[in-house]
C-alpha positions as CSV (number, residue, x, y, z in Angstrom):
1,M,6.3,-29.9,2.2
2,T,4.4,-31.9,4.8
3,D,2.7,-35.2,5.4
4,K,-0.2,-33.4,7.1
5,E,-3.6,-34.7,6.0
6,F,-6.3,-32.3,4.9
7,S,-10.1,-32.5,5.0
8,S,-10.5,-30.6,1.8
9,K,-8.5,-29.2,-1.2
10,A,-9.3,-25.7,0.0
11,E,-7.7,-26.5,3.4
12,K,-4.6,-27.9,1.7
13,Y,-4.3,-24.8,-0.6
14,I,-4.7,-22.4,2.3
15,Y,-2.1,-24.3,4.4
16,S,0.4,-24.4,1.5
17,R,-0.2,-20.7,0.7
18,D,0.5,-19.7,4.3
19,H,3.8,-21.6,4.2
20,F,5.0,-20.1,0.9
21,R,3.9,-16.6,2.1
22,K,6.1,-17.0,5.2
23,V,9.0,-18.1,3.0
24,A,8.5,-15.1,0.7
25,Q,8.4,-12.7,3.6
26,H,11.6,-14.1,5.1
27,E,13.3,-13.7,1.7
28,F,12.1,-10.2,1.3
29,L,13.4,-9.1,4.7
30,K,16.8,-10.7,4.3
31,F,17.3,-9.5,0.7
32,N,18.2,-6.0,2.0
33,K,19.3,-5.4,5.6
34,D,17.3,-2.1,5.7
35,A,14.1,-3.6,4.5
36,N,12.7,-4.6,7.9
37,L,13.3,-1.1,9.3
38,L,11.6,0.5,6.2
39,V,8.5,-1.6,6.5
40,A,8.3,-1.1,10.3
41,S,8.9,2.7,10.0
42,I,6.3,3.3,7.3
43,N,3.7,1.2,9.1
44,E,4.3,3.1,12.2
45,L,3.9,6.4,10.4
46,V,0.5,5.4,8.9
47,A,-0.7,4.0,12.3
48,S,0.4,7.1,14.1
49,L,-1.3,9.5,11.7
50,T,-4.5,7.5,12.0
51,L,-4.5,7.1,15.8
52,S,-3.5,10.7,16.4
53,I,-7.0,11.8,15.4
54,S,-8.9,8.7,16.6
55,G,-12.0,9.7,18.5
56,K,-11.9,13.3,17.1
57,S,-15.2,14.7,15.8
58,F,-15.3,15.4,12.1
59,R,-18.9,16.6,12.1
60,E,-18.0,20.3,12.0
61,I,-15.6,19.8,9.1
62,E,-16.9,20.2,5.6
63,N,-17.3,16.7,4.1
64,G,-15.8,15.5,7.4
65,L,-17.5,12.1,7.5
66,Y,-16.5,11.3,4.0
67,L,-12.9,12.3,4.8
68,A,-12.9,10.3,8.0
69,D,-14.0,7.2,6.1
70,L,-11.3,7.7,3.5
71,M,-8.7,8.1,6.2
72,A,-9.8,4.9,7.9
73,S,-9.8,3.1,4.6
74,F,-6.3,4.3,3.8
75,C,-5.0,2.9,7.0
76,R,-6.7,-0.5,6.6
77,S,-5.6,-0.9,3.0
78,H,-2.0,0.1,3.8
79,F,-1.6,-2.8,6.2
80,I,-3.3,-5.2,3.9
81,A,-1.1,-4.2,1.0
82,S,2.0,-4.3,3.0
83,D,1.2,-7.9,4.1
84,L,0.5,-9.0,0.6
85,L,3.7,-7.5,-0.9
86,L,5.8,-9.0,1.9
87,G,4.2,-12.3,1.1
88,G,5.0,-12.2,-2.6
89,E,1.4,-11.6,-3.7
90,L,2.2,-8.7,-6.1
91,V,-0.8,-8.8,-8.4
92,E,-3.2,-8.8,-5.4
93,G,-1.1,-6.1,-3.7
94,A,-1.1,-4.0,-6.8
95,V,-4.9,-3.8,-6.8
96,I,-4.8,-2.2,-3.4
97,V,-1.9,0.1,-4.2
98,R,-4.0,1.4,-7.2
99,K,-6.9,1.9,-4.8
100,Q,-4.6,3.9,-2.5
101,I,-3.5,6.1,-5.4
102,E,-7.1,6.9,-6.2
103,L,-7.9,7.5,-2.6
104,L,-5.1,10.1,-2.3
105,A,-6.3,11.9,-5.4
106,R,-9.8,12.0,-3.9
107,L,-8.5,13.4,-0.6
108,N,-6.8,16.2,-2.5
109,E,-9.9,16.9,-4.6
110,I,-12.0,17.3,-1.5
111,T,-9.6,19.5,0.4
112,N,-8.9,21.6,-2.7
113,G,-12.6,22.7,-2.6
114,F,-14.1,20.6,-5.4
115,D,-17.9,20.1,-5.2
116,V,-18.3,16.7,-3.7
117,D,-21.7,16.2,-5.3
118,R,-19.8,16.4,-8.7
119,L,-17.2,13.9,-7.5
120,I,-19.5,11.2,-6.4
121,R,-19.5,8.1,-8.6
122,R,-16.6,9.5,-10.6
123,T,-13.1,8.0,-10.5
124,P,-10.7,10.4,-8.7
125,N,-8.6,12.5,-11.1
126,I,-5.0,11.5,-10.5
127,K,-3.7,14.9,-11.8
128,H,-4.5,16.1,-8.2
129,L,-1.7,14.0,-6.7
130,K,1.3,15.9,-5.4
131,S,4.0,13.3,-6.1
132,G,5.1,11.1,-9.0
133,L,2.4,8.5,-8.2
134,N,0.3,9.7,-11.2
135,R,3.0,8.3,-13.5
136,L,2.4,4.9,-12.1
137,Y,-1.3,4.8,-12.4
138,S,-1.7,3.4,-15.9
139,D,0.6,0.5,-15.0
140,Y,-1.4,-0.3,-11.9
141,S,-4.6,-0.1,-13.8
142,E,-3.2,-2.6,-16.4
143,I,-2.4,-5.0,-13.5
144,S,-5.7,-4.5,-11.8
145,H,-7.6,-5.2,-15.0
146,S,-5.5,-8.2,-15.9
147,A,-5.2,-6.4,-19.2
148,S,-2.0,-7.9,-20.6
149,P,0.2,-11.0,-20.3
150,K,3.1,-8.7,-19.2
151,A,1.2,-7.5,-16.2
152,M,0.5,-11.0,-15.1
153,E,4.2,-11.8,-15.0
154,L,4.1,-10.4,-11.5
155,L,2.7,-13.7,-10.5
156,G,6.2,-15.1,-11.0
157,R,7.8,-17.6,-13.4
158,K,9.3,-21.0,-12.9
159,E,11.8,-22.3,-15.5
160,Y,12.1,-26.0,-16.0
161,E,13.4,-28.2,-18.8
162,Q,9.8,-28.9,-19.8
163,G,9.0,-25.1,-20.2
164,T,8.0,-22.0,-18.2
165,F,5.3,-22.3,-15.5
166,T,3.4,-19.9,-13.3
167,P,3.7,-20.8,-9.6
168,L,0.4,-21.5,-7.9
169,Y,1.8,-20.2,-4.6
170,P,3.4,-16.8,-3.9
171,E,7.2,-16.4,-3.8
172,F,9.7,-13.7,-3.4
173,Q,10.9,-11.8,-6.4
174,E,12.9,-8.6,-6.7
175,N,9.8,-6.9,-8.1
176,S,8.5,-7.0,-4.5
177,Y,10.9,-4.1,-3.8
178,V,9.4,-2.0,-6.6
179,S,5.9,-2.6,-5.4
180,M,6.9,-1.8,-1.8
181,Q,8.5,1.4,-2.9
182,H,5.2,2.5,-4.5
183,L,3.3,1.7,-1.3
184,V,5.9,3.7,0.7
185,M,5.4,6.6,-1.8
186,C,1.6,6.5,-1.1
187,A,2.3,6.6,2.7
188,L,4.7,9.6,2.3
189,E,2.2,11.5,0.2
190,Y,-0.5,10.7,2.7
191,Y,1.6,12.2,5.5
192,V,1.9,15.5,3.6
193,W,-1.8,15.6,3.1
194,A,-2.7,14.5,6.6
195,V,-0.4,17.0,8.4
196,N,-1.9,19.9,6.5
197,F,-5.4,18.7,7.1
198,F,-4.8,18.1,10.8
199,K,-3.2,21.5,11.3
200,D,-6.2,23.2,9.6
201,N,-8.8,21.4,11.6
202,F,-7.5,20.2,14.9
203,E,-5.9,22.9,17.1
204,A,-4.4,20.4,19.6
205,Y,-2.6,18.4,16.9
206,D,1.2,18.3,17.5
207,N,3.2,17.3,14.4
208,A,6.4,16.6,16.3
209,V,6.1,12.8,16.7
210,D,4.7,12.3,13.2
211,L,7.5,14.4,11.7
212,L,10.1,12.2,13.3
213,L,8.4,9.1,12.0
214,F,8.2,10.7,8.5
215,E,11.9,11.5,8.6
216,K,12.9,8.1,9.8
217,A,10.7,6.4,7.1
218,F,12.1,8.7,4.4
219,E,15.7,8.0,5.6
220,Q,15.1,4.2,5.4
221,H,13.6,4.6,1.9
222,E,16.7,6.4,0.7
223,K,19.0,3.7,2.0
224,I,17.2,1.1,-0.1
225,Y,16.1,3.0,-3.2
226,T,18.8,5.7,-3.7
227,D,22.4,5.0,-4.4
């Protein structure tokens, strides 16, 4: 790949990983002409929802500080997961997608009036999700727990005459599109929760911009994932 000299094995690995991640991202975005717009639109939606209430006080809202932390965490994790999935790191991305699914369930639990004291230190109940994400949860738990050889196949496979090998560095595979769809589903469900929460708690909130972003993201999703 390069004649560059490295001062350590770790430096060599990180340099090589960065190269292969860039290749995987390029392959992801060229695999479907609408992929770039989907990623851009869903990222813009999450950023807009977060920044639209940036600086607002949550102190007068019941469990407001907890909710504010969860919302900031959702935004941070979304962009990390998007970067991992684009770079072909599906197992690592899956751990964060699972975390997003649980976070969405917790948001719904809190705003549905559950006693927060009874929720603390308990895994969020995914039955409170509003979309089909709950059907994905067991698969994502299996991946996150490294619970089966099948789950680890998301690392990729290389076929040679000598046998089958697991690549050390990330690479593009079509499963990246499945994982990205699930991240998009998380963002779309988050939009539905967030808009209702904002309308209930922030009088000045105007949904017009976020609605347009949601419609654009949904439209791009349908171009890729619906015949």
